[in-house]
PDB file of N, CA, C, O and CB in Angstrom:
ATOM      1  N   MET A   1     -17.748  -6.215  16.407  1.00  0.00           N
ATOM      2  CA  MET A   1     -16.721  -6.006  15.714  1.00  0.00           C
ATOM      3  C   MET A   1     -16.848  -4.139  15.359  1.00  0.00           C
ATOM      4  O   MET A   1     -17.909  -3.530  15.223  1.00  0.00           O
ATOM      5  CB  MET A   1     -16.780  -7.161  14.379  1.00  0.00           C
ATOM      6  N   THR A   2     -15.627  -3.621  15.285  1.00  0.00           N
ATOM      7  CA  THR A   2     -15.299  -2.351  15.092  1.00  0.00           C
ATOM      8  C   THR A   2     -14.628  -2.102  13.801  1.00  0.00           C
ATOM      9  O   THR A   2     -13.643  -2.793  13.542  1.00  0.00           O
ATOM     10  CB  THR A   2     -14.549  -1.936  16.130  1.00  0.00           C
ATOM     11  N   LEU A   3     -15.003  -1.255  12.998  1.00  0.00           N
ATOM     12  CA  LEU A   3     -14.443  -0.779  11.849  1.00  0.00           C
ATOM     13  C   LEU A   3     -14.038   0.320  11.913  1.00  0.00           C
ATOM     14  O   LEU A   3     -14.796   1.263  12.135  1.00  0.00           O
ATOM     15  CB  LEU A   3     -15.097  -0.810  10.916  1.00  0.00           C
ATOM     16  N   LEU A   4     -12.455   0.493  11.692  1.00  0.00           N
ATOM     17  CA  LEU A   4     -11.659   1.596  11.428  1.00  0.00           C
ATOM     18  C   LEU A   4     -11.338   2.117   9.952  1.00  0.00           C
ATOM     19  O   LEU A   4     -10.672   1.401   9.205  1.00  0.00           O
ATOM     20  CB  LEU A   4     -10.511   1.305  12.040  1.00  0.00           C
ATOM     21  N   ILE A   5     -11.684   3.029   9.643  1.00  0.00           N
ATOM     22  CA  ILE A   5     -11.401   3.754   8.519  1.00  0.00           C
ATOM     23  C   ILE A   5     -10.238   4.657   8.477  1.00  0.00           C
ATOM     24  O   ILE A   5     -10.277   5.563   9.309  1.00  0.00           O
ATOM     25  CB  ILE A   5     -12.443   4.433   8.245  1.00  0.00           C
ATOM     26  N   GLU A   6      -9.108   4.615   7.620  1.00  0.00           N
ATOM     27  CA  GLU A   6      -8.085   5.279   7.569  1.00  0.00           C
ATOM     28  C   GLU A   6      -7.928   5.705   6.027  1.00  0.00           C
ATOM     29  O   GLU A   6      -8.354   5.013   5.103  1.00  0.00           O
ATOM     30  CB  GLU A   6      -7.006   4.511   8.180  1.00  0.00           C
ATOM     31  N   THR A   7      -7.274   6.908   5.868  1.00  0.00           N
ATOM     32  CA  THR A   7      -7.239   7.468   4.504  1.00  0.00           C
ATOM     33  C   THR A   7      -5.478   7.501   4.394  1.00  0.00           C
ATOM     34  O   THR A   7      -4.876   8.038   5.324  1.00  0.00           O
ATOM     35  CB  THR A   7      -8.162   9.166   4.363  1.00  0.00           C
ATOM     36  N   TYR A   8      -4.950   7.109   3.619  1.00  0.00           N
ATOM     37  CA  TYR A   8      -3.430   7.210   3.044  1.00  0.00           C
ATOM     38  C   TYR A   8      -3.153   8.046   1.819  1.00  0.00           C
ATOM     39  O   TYR A   8      -4.170   7.943   1.135  1.00  0.00           O
ATOM     40  CB  TYR A   8      -2.923   5.824   2.656  1.00  0.00           C
ATOM     41  N   HIS A   9      -2.311   8.800   1.218  1.00  0.00           N
ATOM     42  CA  HIS A   9      -2.040   9.007   0.148  1.00  0.00           C
ATOM     43  C   HIS A   9      -0.836   8.293  -0.164  1.00  0.00           C
ATOM     44  O   HIS A   9      -0.027   7.996   0.714  1.00  0.00           O
ATOM     45  CB  HIS A   9      -2.053  10.213  -0.032  1.00  0.00           C
ATOM     46  N   LEU A  10      -0.638   7.925  -1.693  1.00  0.00           N
ATOM     47  CA  LEU A  10       0.239   6.953  -2.049  1.00  0.00           C
ATOM     48  C   LEU A  10       1.049   7.671  -3.617  1.00  0.00           C
ATOM     49  O   LEU A  10       0.565   7.684  -4.749  1.00  0.00           O
ATOM     50  CB  LEU A  10      -0.737   5.380  -2.230  1.00  0.00           C
ATOM     51  N   GLN A  11       1.884   8.006  -3.334  1.00  0.00           N
ATOM     52  CA  GLN A  11       2.936   8.742  -4.427  1.00  0.00           C
ATOM     53  C   GLN A  11       3.853   7.622  -4.901  1.00  0.00           C
ATOM     54  O   GLN A  11       4.541   6.993  -4.097  1.00  0.00           O
ATOM     55  CB  GLN A  11       3.953  10.059  -3.712  1.00  0.00           C
ATOM     56  N   ILE A  12       3.860   7.339  -6.406  1.00  0.00           N
ATOM     57  CA  ILE A  12       4.823   6.409  -6.891  1.00  0.00           C
ATOM     58  C   ILE A  12       5.809   7.205  -7.256  1.00  0.00           C
ATOM     59  O   ILE A  12       5.452   8.246  -7.807  1.00  0.00           O
ATOM     60  CB  ILE A  12       4.414   5.525  -7.950  1.00  0.00           C
ATOM     61  N   VAL A  13       7.217   6.994  -7.084  1.00  0.00           N
ATOM     62  CA  VAL A  13       8.469   7.976  -7.745  1.00  0.00           C
ATOM     63  C   VAL A  13       8.983   6.764  -8.320  1.00  0.00           C
ATOM     64  O   VAL A  13       9.039   5.645  -7.808  1.00  0.00           O
ATOM     65  CB  VAL A  13       9.698   8.969  -6.631  1.00  0.00           C
ATOM     66  N   ASP A  14       9.481   7.283  -9.860  1.00  0.00           N
ATOM     67  CA  ASP A  14      10.238   6.788 -10.595  1.00  0.00           C
ATOM     68  C   ASP A  14      11.611   7.017 -10.412  1.00  0.00           C
ATOM     69  O   ASP A  14      11.891   8.202 -10.238  1.00  0.00           O
ATOM     70  CB  ASP A  14       9.881   7.051 -11.609  1.00  0.00           C
ATOM     71  N   ASN A  15      12.583   6.191 -10.400  1.00  0.00           N
ATOM     72  CA  ASN A  15      14.006   6.328 -10.156  1.00  0.00           C
ATOM     73  C   ASN A  15      14.727   6.035 -11.197  1.00  0.00           C
ATOM     74  O   ASN A  15      14.359   5.203 -12.026  1.00  0.00           O
ATOM     75  CB  ASN A  15      14.465   5.598  -9.154  1.00  0.00           C
ATOM     76  N   GLU A  16      15.898   6.723 -11.277  1.00  0.00           N
ATOM     77  CA  GLU A  16      16.818   6.655 -12.860  1.00  0.00           C
ATOM     78  C   GLU A  16      16.971   5.312 -13.047  1.00  0.00           C
ATOM     79  O   GLU A  16      16.908   4.990 -14.233  1.00  0.00           O
ATOM     80  CB  GLU A  16      18.489   7.384 -12.944  1.00  0.00           C
ATOM     81  N   ASP A  17      17.183   4.269 -12.146  1.00  0.00           N
ATOM     82  CA  ASP A  17      17.457   3.110 -12.425  1.00  0.00           C
ATOM     83  C   ASP A  17      16.374   2.200 -12.907  1.00  0.00           C
ATOM     84  O   ASP A  17      16.545   0.981 -12.898  1.00  0.00           O
ATOM     85  CB  ASP A  17      18.021   2.690 -11.445  1.00  0.00           C
ATOM     86  N   ALA A  18      15.466   2.649 -13.252  1.00  0.00           N
ATOM     87  CA  ALA A  18      14.017   2.111 -13.618  1.00  0.00           C
ATOM     88  C   ALA A  18      13.501   1.272 -12.617  1.00  0.00           C
ATOM     89  O   ALA A  18      12.883   0.253 -12.925  1.00  0.00           O
ATOM     90  CB  ALA A  18      13.967   1.303 -14.914  1.00  0.00           C
ATOM     91  N   THR A  19      13.724   1.655 -11.245  1.00  0.00           N
ATOM     92  CA  THR A  19      13.044   0.919 -10.455  1.00  0.00           C
ATOM     93  C   THR A  19      12.085   2.134  -9.747  1.00  0.00           C
ATOM     94  O   THR A  19      12.233   3.318 -10.050  1.00  0.00           O
ATOM     95  CB  THR A  19      14.038   0.004  -9.496  1.00  0.00           C
ATOM     96  N   CYS A  20      11.287   1.757  -8.961  1.00  0.00           N
ATOM     97  CA  CYS A  20      10.303   3.127  -8.293  1.00  0.00           C
ATOM     98  C   CYS A  20      10.376   2.602  -6.820  1.00  0.00           C
ATOM     99  O   CYS A  20      10.652   1.490  -6.370  1.00  0.00           O
ATOM    100  CB  CYS A  20       8.325   3.316  -8.953  1.00  0.00           C
ATOM    101  N   ASN A  21       9.981   3.958  -6.138  1.00  0.00           N
ATOM    102  CA  ASN A  21       9.737   3.626  -4.663  1.00  0.00           C
ATOM    103  C   ASN A  21       8.261   4.406  -4.264  1.00  0.00           C
ATOM    104  O   ASN A  21       7.648   5.093  -5.081  1.00  0.00           O
ATOM    105  CB  ASN A  21      11.144   4.227  -3.644  1.00  0.00           C
ATOM    106  N   ILE A  22       7.874   4.206  -3.060  1.00  0.00           N
ATOM    107  CA  ILE A  22       6.485   4.677  -2.873  1.00  0.00           C
ATOM    108  C   ILE A  22       6.586   5.672  -1.518  1.00  0.00           C
ATOM    109  O   ILE A  22       7.110   5.384  -0.442  1.00  0.00           O
ATOM    110  CB  ILE A  22       5.377   3.299  -2.667  1.00  0.00           C
ATOM    111  N   ARG A  23       6.023   6.744  -1.841  1.00  0.00           N
ATOM    112  CA  ARG A  23       5.495   7.717  -0.413  1.00  0.00           C
ATOM    113  C   ARG A  23       4.369   7.458  -0.096  1.00  0.00           C
ATOM    114  O   ARG A  23       3.433   7.692  -0.862  1.00  0.00           O
ATOM    115  CB  ARG A  23       5.409   9.250  -0.493  1.00  0.00           C
ATOM    116  N   LEU A  24       4.177   6.841   1.265  1.00  0.00           N
ATOM    117  CA  LEU A  24       3.162   6.847   1.997  1.00  0.00           C
ATOM    118  C   LEU A  24       2.880   7.915   2.955  1.00  0.00           C
ATOM    119  O   LEU A  24       3.761   8.097   3.795  1.00  0.00           O
ATOM    120  CB  LEU A  24       3.191   5.826   2.526  1.00  0.00           C
ATOM    121  N   LEU A  25       1.930   8.600   3.007  1.00  0.00           N
ATOM    122  CA  LEU A  25       1.159   9.841   3.996  1.00  0.00           C
ATOM    123  C   LEU A  25      -0.133   9.532   4.553  1.00  0.00           C
ATOM    124  O   LEU A  25      -1.048   9.253   3.778  1.00  0.00           O
ATOM    125  CB  LEU A  25       0.840  11.208   3.184  1.00  0.00           C
ATOM    126  N   PRO A  26      -0.341   9.546   5.906  1.00  0.00           N
ATOM    127  CA  PRO A  26       0.616  10.113   6.788  1.00  0.00           C
ATOM    128  C   PRO A  26       1.483   8.822   7.219  1.00  0.00           C
ATOM    129  O   PRO A  26       1.318   7.763   6.613  1.00  0.00           O
ATOM    130  CB  PRO A  26      -0.115  10.927   8.062  1.00  0.00           C
ATOM    131  N   THR A  27       2.289   8.916   8.139  1.00  0.00           N
ATOM    132  CA  THR A  27       3.551   7.807   8.064  1.00  0.00           C
ATOM    133  C   THR A  27       2.907   7.041   9.371  1.00  0.00           C
ATOM    134  O   THR A  27       3.540   6.045   9.722  1.00  0.00           O
ATOM    135  CB  THR A  27       5.493   8.525   8.294  1.00  0.00           C
ATOM    136  N   ALA A  28       1.918   7.318  10.018  1.00  0.00           N
ATOM    137  CA  ALA A  28       1.446   6.723  11.084  1.00  0.00           C
ATOM    138  C   ALA A  28       0.197   5.974  11.098  1.00  0.00           C
ATOM    139  O   ALA A  28      -0.598   6.567  10.369  1.00  0.00           O
ATOM    140  CB  ALA A  28       1.392   7.562  11.909  1.00  0.00           C
ATOM    141  N   GLY A  29      -0.337   4.903  11.623  1.00  0.00           N
ATOM    142  CA  GLY A  29      -1.700   4.536  11.351  1.00  0.00           C
ATOM    143  C   GLY A  29      -1.567   3.155  11.542  1.00  0.00           C
ATOM    144  O   GLY A  29      -0.554   2.473  11.391  1.00  0.00           O
ATOM    145  N   LYS A  30      -2.816   2.770  11.928  1.00  0.00           N
ATOM    146  CA  LYS A  30      -3.453   1.148  12.339  1.00  0.00           C
ATOM    147  C   LYS A  30      -2.924   0.379  11.007  1.00  0.00           C
ATOM    148  O   LYS A  30      -2.255  -0.645  11.141  1.00  0.00           O
ATOM    149  CB  LYS A  30      -5.544   1.009  12.507  1.00  0.00           C
ATOM    150  N   ALA A  31      -3.156   0.761  10.047  1.00  0.00           N
ATOM    151  CA  ALA A  31      -3.215   0.043   8.774  1.00  0.00           C
ATOM    152  C   ALA A  31      -1.282  -0.394   8.316  1.00  0.00           C
ATOM    153  O   ALA A  31      -0.898  -1.362   7.660  1.00  0.00           O
ATOM    154  CB  ALA A  31      -4.161   1.321   7.475  1.00  0.00           C
ATOM    155  N   LEU A  32      -0.486   0.637   8.905  1.00  0.00           N
ATOM    156  CA  LEU A  32       0.649   0.375   8.947  1.00  0.00           C
ATOM    157  C   LEU A  32       1.438  -0.723  10.042  1.00  0.00           C
ATOM    158  O   LEU A  32       2.647  -0.943   9.969  1.00  0.00           O
ATOM    159  CB  LEU A  32       1.006   1.523   8.985  1.00  0.00           C
ATOM    160  N   LEU A  33       0.667  -1.267  10.908  1.00  0.00           N
ATOM    161  CA  LEU A  33       0.912  -2.406  11.426  1.00  0.00           C
ATOM    162  C   LEU A  33       0.716  -3.823  11.031  1.00  0.00           C
ATOM    163  O   LEU A  33      -0.405  -4.300  10.853  1.00  0.00           O
ATOM    164  CB  LEU A  33       0.467  -2.283  12.267  1.00  0.00           C
ATOM    165  N   LYS A  34       1.909  -4.544  10.885  1.00  0.00           N
ATOM    166  CA  LYS A  34       1.694  -5.751   9.902  1.00  0.00           C
ATOM    167  C   LYS A  34       0.868  -6.837  10.630  1.00  0.00           C
ATOM    168  O   LYS A  34       0.749  -7.878   9.985  1.00  0.00           O
ATOM    169  CB  LYS A  34       3.153  -6.414   9.394  1.00  0.00           C
ATOM    170  N   GLU A  35       0.203  -6.803  11.987  1.00  0.00           N
ATOM    171  CA  GLU A  35      -0.614  -7.859  12.404  1.00  0.00           C
ATOM    172  C   GLU A  35      -1.909  -7.504  12.152  1.00  0.00           C
ATOM    173  O   GLU A  35      -2.744  -8.188  12.744  1.00  0.00           O
ATOM    174  CB  GLU A  35      -0.446  -8.215  13.744  1.00  0.00           C
ATOM    175  N   ARG A  36      -2.330  -6.612  11.426  1.00  0.00           N
ATOM    176  CA  ARG A  36      -3.806  -6.154  11.505  1.00  0.00           C
ATOM    177  C   ARG A  36      -4.050  -6.848  10.005  1.00  0.00           C
ATOM    178  O   ARG A  36      -3.214  -6.847   9.101  1.00  0.00           O
ATOM    179  CB  ARG A  36      -4.145  -4.217  11.698  1.00  0.00           C
ATOM    180  N   ARG A  37      -5.369  -7.436   9.946  1.00  0.00           N
ATOM    181  CA  ARG A  37      -5.865  -7.794   8.749  1.00  0.00           C
ATOM    182  C   ARG A  37      -6.720  -6.581   8.047  1.00  0.00           C
ATOM    183  O   ARG A  37      -7.464  -5.802   8.643  1.00  0.00           O
ATOM    184  CB  ARG A  37      -6.677  -9.046   8.978  1.00  0.00           C
ATOM    185  N   LYS A  38      -6.465  -6.602   6.778  1.00  0.00           N
ATOM    186  CA  LYS A  38      -7.074  -4.984   6.446  1.00  0.00           C
ATOM    187  C   LYS A  38      -7.706  -5.205   4.780  1.00  0.00           C
ATOM    188  O   LYS A  38      -7.206  -5.972   3.958  1.00  0.00           O
ATOM    189  CB  LYS A  38      -5.465  -3.477   6.484  1.00  0.00           C
ATOM    190  N   LEU A  39      -8.705  -4.480   4.587  1.00  0.00           N
ATOM    191  CA  LEU A  39      -9.312  -4.743   3.326  1.00  0.00           C
ATOM    192  C   LEU A  39      -9.001  -2.959   2.835  1.00  0.00           C
ATOM    193  O   LEU A  39      -9.215  -2.049   3.636  1.00  0.00           O
ATOM    194  CB  LEU A  39     -11.212  -5.455   3.457  1.00  0.00           C
ATOM    195  N   TYR A  40      -8.525  -2.729   1.541  1.00  0.00           N
ATOM    196  CA  TYR A  40      -8.036  -1.482   1.027  1.00  0.00           C
ATOM    197  C   TYR A  40      -8.402  -1.265  -0.285  1.00  0.00           C
ATOM    198  O   TYR A  40      -8.249  -2.191  -1.082  1.00  0.00           O
ATOM    199  CB  TYR A  40      -6.672  -1.375   1.116  1.00  0.00           C
ATOM    200  N   ILE A  41      -8.894  -0.128  -0.688  1.00  0.00           N
ATOM    201  CA  ILE A  41      -9.166   0.585  -1.739  1.00  0.00           C
ATOM    202  C   ILE A  41      -8.678   1.502  -2.122  1.00  0.00           C
ATOM    203  O   ILE A  41      -8.615   2.530  -1.448  1.00  0.00           O
ATOM    204  CB  ILE A  41      -9.988   0.854  -1.781  1.00  0.00           C
ATOM    205  N   ILE A  42      -7.991   1.345  -3.811  1.00  0.00           N
ATOM    206  CA  ILE A  42      -7.103   2.109  -4.513  1.00  0.00           C
ATOM    207  C   ILE A  42      -7.939   3.239  -5.233  1.00  0.00           C
ATOM    208  O   ILE A  42      -8.736   2.750  -6.034  1.00  0.00           O
ATOM    209  CB  ILE A  42      -6.290   1.218  -5.480  1.00  0.00           C
ATOM    210  N   SER A  43      -7.966   4.318  -5.180  1.00  0.00           N
ATOM    211  CA  SER A  43      -8.747   5.242  -5.954  1.00  0.00           C
ATOM    212  C   SER A  43      -8.043   6.579  -6.424  1.00  0.00           C
ATOM    213  O   SER A  43      -7.144   7.157  -5.813  1.00  0.00           O
ATOM    214  CB  SER A  43      -9.920   5.576  -5.153  1.00  0.00           C
ATOM    215  N   ASN A  44      -8.605   6.954  -7.594  1.00  0.00           N
ATOM    216  CA  ASN A  44      -8.175   8.159  -7.895  1.00  0.00           C
ATOM    217  C   ASN A  44      -9.455   9.274  -8.159  1.00  0.00           C
ATOM    218  O   ASN A  44     -10.083   9.174  -9.213  1.00  0.00           O
ATOM    219  CB  ASN A  44      -7.249   7.951  -9.101  1.00  0.00           C
ATOM    220  N   GLY A  45      -9.748  10.129  -7.362  1.00  0.00           N
ATOM    221  CA  GLY A  45     -10.467  10.993  -7.226  1.00  0.00           C
ATOM    222  C   GLY A  45     -11.716  10.126  -7.036  1.00  0.00           C
ATOM    223  O   GLY A  45     -11.595   9.377  -6.066  1.00  0.00           O
ATOM    224  N   SER A  46     -12.632  10.037  -7.547  1.00  0.00           N
ATOM    225  CA  SER A  46     -14.209   9.193  -7.134  1.00  0.00           C
ATOM    226  C   SER A  46     -13.927   7.887  -8.059  1.00  0.00           C
ATOM    227  O   SER A  46     -14.900   7.133  -8.080  1.00  0.00           O
ATOM    228  CB  SER A  46     -16.026  10.201  -7.737  1.00  0.00           C
ATOM    229  N   GLU A  47     -12.911   7.487  -8.763  1.00  0.00           N
ATOM    230  CA  GLU A  47     -12.803   6.166  -9.379  1.00  0.00           C
ATOM    231  C   GLU A  47     -12.038   5.390  -8.875  1.00  0.00           C
ATOM    232  O   GLU A  47     -10.825   5.574  -8.781  1.00  0.00           O
ATOM    233  CB  GLU A  47     -12.487   6.142 -10.541  1.00  0.00           C
ATOM    234  N   ILE A  48     -12.783   4.207  -8.399  1.00  0.00           N
ATOM    235  CA  ILE A  48     -12.043   3.119  -7.630  1.00  0.00           C
ATOM    236  C   ILE A  48     -11.207   2.157  -8.555  1.00  0.00           C
ATOM    237  O   ILE A  48     -11.848   1.437  -9.321  1.00  0.00           O
ATOM    238  CB  ILE A  48     -13.091   2.249  -6.808  1.00  0.00           C
ATOM    239  N   LEU A  49     -10.206   2.103  -8.552  1.00  0.00           N
ATOM    240  CA  LEU A  49      -9.097   1.517  -9.366  1.00  0.00           C
ATOM    241  C   LEU A  49      -8.876   0.173  -8.928  1.00  0.00           C
ATOM    242  O   LEU A  49      -8.776  -0.669  -9.820  1.00  0.00           O
ATOM    243  CB  LEU A  49      -7.799   2.299  -9.273  1.00  0.00           C
ATOM    244  N   TYR A  50      -8.776  -0.218  -7.693  1.00  0.00           N
ATOM    245  CA  TYR A  50      -8.695  -1.683  -7.187  1.00  0.00           C
ATOM    246  C   TYR A  50      -9.036  -1.836  -5.754  1.00  0.00           C
ATOM    247  O   TYR A  50      -8.882  -0.910  -4.958  1.00  0.00           O
ATOM    248  CB  TYR A  50      -7.288  -2.264  -7.376  1.00  0.00           C
ATOM    249  N   VAL A  51      -9.540  -3.105  -5.387  1.00  0.00           N
ATOM    250  CA  VAL A  51      -9.919  -3.471  -4.076  1.00  0.00           C
ATOM    251  C   VAL A  51      -9.344  -4.715  -3.587  1.00  0.00           C
ATOM    252  O   VAL A  51      -9.690  -5.784  -4.090  1.00  0.00           O
ATOM    253  CB  VAL A  51     -11.291  -3.554  -3.992  1.00  0.00           C
ATOM    254  N   GLY A  52      -8.374  -4.649  -2.516  1.00  0.00           N
ATOM    255  CA  GLY A  52      -7.384  -5.685  -2.235  1.00  0.00           C
ATOM    256  C   GLY A  52      -7.772  -6.181  -0.626  1.00  0.00           C
ATOM    257  O   GLY A  52      -8.671  -5.757   0.101  1.00  0.00           O
ATOM    258  N   GLU A  53      -6.961  -7.016  -0.415  1.00  0.00           N
ATOM    259  CA  GLU A  53      -7.076  -7.416   0.923  1.00  0.00           C
ATOM    260  C   GLU A  53      -5.448  -7.643   1.273  1.00  0.00           C
ATOM    261  O   GLU A  53      -4.577  -8.074   0.517  1.00  0.00           O
ATOM    262  CB  GLU A  53      -8.118  -8.814   1.100  1.00  0.00           C
ATOM    263  N   ALA A  54      -5.320  -7.177   2.769  1.00  0.00           N
ATOM    264  CA  ALA A  54      -3.614  -7.876   3.229  1.00  0.00           C
ATOM    265  C   ALA A  54      -3.528  -7.997   4.572  1.00  0.00           C
ATOM    266  O   ALA A  54      -4.125  -7.379   5.454  1.00  0.00           O
ATOM    267  CB  ALA A  54      -2.177  -6.896   2.850  1.00  0.00           C
ATOM    268  N   ASN A  55      -2.578  -9.014   4.645  1.00  0.00           N
ATOM    269  CA  ASN A  55      -2.209  -8.967   6.330  1.00  0.00           C
ATOM    270  C   ASN A  55      -1.027  -8.725   6.548  1.00  0.00           C
ATOM    271  O   ASN A  55      -0.469  -9.251   7.511  1.00  0.00           O
ATOM    272  CB  ASN A  55      -2.406 -10.186   7.150  1.00  0.00           C
ATOM    273  N   THR A  56      -0.360  -7.865   5.699  1.00  0.00           N
ATOM    274  CA  THR A  56       0.844  -7.198   6.046  1.00  0.00           C
ATOM    275  C   THR A  56       0.946  -5.932   6.295  1.00  0.00           C
ATOM    276  O   THR A  56      -0.202  -5.488   6.335  1.00  0.00           O
ATOM    277  CB  THR A  56       1.633  -7.350   5.259  1.00  0.00           C
ATOM    278  N   SER A  57       1.901  -4.894   6.534  1.00  0.00           N
ATOM    279  CA  SER A  57       1.588  -3.578   6.723  1.00  0.00           C
ATOM    280  C   SER A  57       1.386  -2.977   5.234  1.00  0.00           C
ATOM    281  O   SER A  57       1.962  -3.374   4.221  1.00  0.00           O
ATOM    282  CB  SER A  57       2.728  -2.861   7.591  1.00  0.00           C
ATOM    283  N   ILE A  58       0.435  -1.924   5.328  1.00  0.00           N
ATOM    284  CA  ILE A  58       0.052  -1.272   4.032  1.00  0.00           C
ATOM    285  C   ILE A  58       1.244  -1.013   3.060  1.00  0.00           C
ATOM    286  O   ILE A  58       1.392  -1.354   1.887  1.00  0.00           O
ATOM    287  CB  ILE A  58      -0.636   0.075   4.332  1.00  0.00           C
ATOM    288  N   LYS A  59       2.042  -0.311   3.895  1.00  0.00           N
ATOM    289  CA  LYS A  59       3.230  -0.041   3.140  1.00  0.00           C
ATOM    290  C   LYS A  59       3.861  -1.014   2.434  1.00  0.00           C
ATOM    291  O   LYS A  59       4.090  -0.836   1.238  1.00  0.00           O
ATOM    292  CB  LYS A  59       4.102   0.428   3.866  1.00  0.00           C
ATOM    293  N   THR A  60       4.249  -2.239   3.113  1.00  0.00           N
ATOM    294  CA  THR A  60       4.834  -3.319   2.589  1.00  0.00           C
ATOM    295  C   THR A  60       4.018  -3.721   1.465  1.00  0.00           C
ATOM    296  O   THR A  60       4.582  -3.894   0.385  1.00  0.00           O
ATOM    297  CB  THR A  60       5.023  -4.348   3.550  1.00  0.00           C
ATOM    298  N   ARG A  61       2.883  -3.877   1.557  1.00  0.00           N
ATOM    299  CA  ARG A  61       1.771  -4.538   0.398  1.00  0.00           C
ATOM    300  C   ARG A  61       2.062  -3.613  -1.108  1.00  0.00           C
ATOM    301  O   ARG A  61       1.998  -4.083  -2.244  1.00  0.00           O
ATOM    302  CB  ARG A  61      -0.223  -4.242   1.042  1.00  0.00           C
ATOM    303  N   PHE A  62       2.394  -2.169  -0.731  1.00  0.00           N
ATOM    304  CA  PHE A  62       2.563  -1.211  -1.923  1.00  0.00           C
ATOM    305  C   PHE A  62       3.780  -1.415  -2.581  1.00  0.00           C
ATOM    306  O   PHE A  62       3.941  -1.375  -3.801  1.00  0.00           O
ATOM    307  CB  PHE A  62       2.510   0.226  -1.544  1.00  0.00           C
ATOM    308  N   GLN A  63       4.995  -1.728  -1.370  1.00  0.00           N
ATOM    309  CA  GLN A  63       6.313  -1.624  -1.951  1.00  0.00           C
ATOM    310  C   GLN A  63       6.344  -2.820  -2.846  1.00  0.00           C
ATOM    311  O   GLN A  63       7.081  -2.718  -3.827  1.00  0.00           O
ATOM    312  CB  GLN A  63       7.505  -1.594  -0.877  1.00  0.00           C
ATOM    313  N   ARG A  64       5.633  -4.014  -2.679  1.00  0.00           N
ATOM    314  CA  ARG A  64       5.721  -5.250  -3.311  1.00  0.00           C
ATOM    315  C   ARG A  64       5.186  -5.371  -4.784  1.00  0.00           C
ATOM    316  O   ARG A  64       5.497  -6.247  -5.591  1.00  0.00           O
ATOM    317  CB  ARG A  64       5.043  -6.158  -2.482  1.00  0.00           C
ATOM    318  N   SER A  65       4.148  -4.113  -5.017  1.00  0.00           N
ATOM    319  CA  SER A  65       3.497  -3.973  -6.276  1.00  0.00           C
ATOM    320  C   SER A  65       4.713  -3.390  -7.232  1.00  0.00           C
ATOM    321  O   SER A  65       4.728  -3.617  -8.442  1.00  0.00           O
ATOM    322  CB  SER A  65       2.120  -2.954  -6.155  1.00  0.00           C
ATOM    323  N   CYS A  66       5.755  -2.596  -6.543  1.00  0.00           N
ATOM    324  CA  CYS A  66       6.760  -1.995  -7.516  1.00  0.00           C
ATOM    325  C   CYS A  66       7.855  -2.663  -7.850  1.00  0.00           C
ATOM    326  O   CYS A  66       8.547  -2.543  -8.862  1.00  0.00           O
ATOM    327  CB  CYS A  66       7.234  -0.867  -7.112  1.00  0.00           C
ATOM    328  N   ASN A  67       7.998  -3.534  -6.737  1.00  0.00           N
ATOM    329  CA  ASN A  67       9.334  -4.718  -6.761  1.00  0.00           C
ATOM    330  C   ASN A  67       8.755  -6.054  -6.781  1.00  0.00           C
ATOM    331  O   ASN A  67       7.612  -6.405  -6.489  1.00  0.00           O
ATOM    332  CB  ASN A  67      10.410  -4.693  -5.324  1.00  0.00           C
ATOM    333  N   SER A  68      10.087  -6.961  -7.314  1.00  0.00           N
ATOM    334  CA  SER A  68       9.802  -8.500  -7.407  1.00  0.00           C
ATOM    335  C   SER A  68       9.410  -8.794  -5.699  1.00  0.00           C
ATOM    336  O   SER A  68       9.865  -8.104  -4.787  1.00  0.00           O
ATOM    337  CB  SER A  68      11.399  -9.521  -8.080  1.00  0.00           C
ATOM    338  N   TYR A  69       8.655  -9.736  -5.545  1.00  0.00           N
ATOM    339  CA  TYR A  69       8.647 -10.514  -4.366  1.00  0.00           C
ATOM    340  C   TYR A  69       8.678 -11.610  -4.143  1.00  0.00           C
ATOM    341  O   TYR A  69       7.591 -12.112  -4.432  1.00  0.00           O
ATOM    342  CB  TYR A  69       7.973 -10.385  -3.837  1.00  0.00           C
ATOM    343  N   ASN A  70       9.492 -12.441  -3.693  1.00  0.00           N
ATOM    344  CA  ASN A  70       9.628 -13.952  -3.579  1.00  0.00           C
ATOM    345  C   ASN A  70      10.099 -14.427  -5.053  1.00  0.00           C
ATOM    346  O   ASN A  70       9.640 -15.478  -5.501  1.00  0.00           O
ATOM    347  CB  ASN A  70       8.120 -14.702  -3.094  1.00  0.00           C
ATOM    348  N   PHE A  71      11.060 -13.618  -5.847  1.00  0.00           N
ATOM    349  CA  PHE A  71      11.157 -13.864  -6.781  1.00  0.00           C
ATOM    350  C   PHE A  71      12.893 -14.397  -6.866  1.00  0.00           C
ATOM    351  O   PHE A  71      13.889 -13.859  -6.383  1.00  0.00           O
ATOM    352  CB  PHE A  71      10.552 -12.776  -7.484  1.00  0.00           C
ATOM    353  N   TYR A  72      12.783 -15.437  -7.538  1.00  0.00           N
ATOM    354  CA  TYR A  72      14.459 -16.325  -7.262  1.00  0.00           C
ATOM    355  C   TYR A  72      14.660 -16.343  -8.815  1.00  0.00           C
ATOM    356  O   TYR A  72      13.755 -16.359  -9.649  1.00  0.00           O
ATOM    357  CB  TYR A  72      14.496 -18.369  -6.353  1.00  0.00           C
ATOM    358  N   LYS A  73      16.175 -16.335  -9.084  1.00  0.00           N
ATOM    359  CA  LYS A  73      16.644 -16.691 -10.473  1.00  0.00           C
ATOM    360  C   LYS A  73      17.277 -17.977 -10.289  1.00  0.00           C
ATOM    361  O   LYS A  73      17.777 -18.562 -11.249  1.00  0.00           O
ATOM    362  CB  LYS A  73      17.646 -15.635 -11.142  1.00  0.00           C
TER     363      LYS A  73
END
């Protein structure tokens, strides 16, 4: 088994219409491929805020945190 560690910087951008977008840098990497299972850690400095698991692109995973996903009226 090979362990791959990548670092991304996530910036949440508030929009005027009460929604938000994300900016994720760098814009290329293995975590951005949807077919790879991944464990991710969200931190601020040395403080760990969240540990999660995803099977989708890491960008898609963070976008779902800002928007409703599978929500129907």
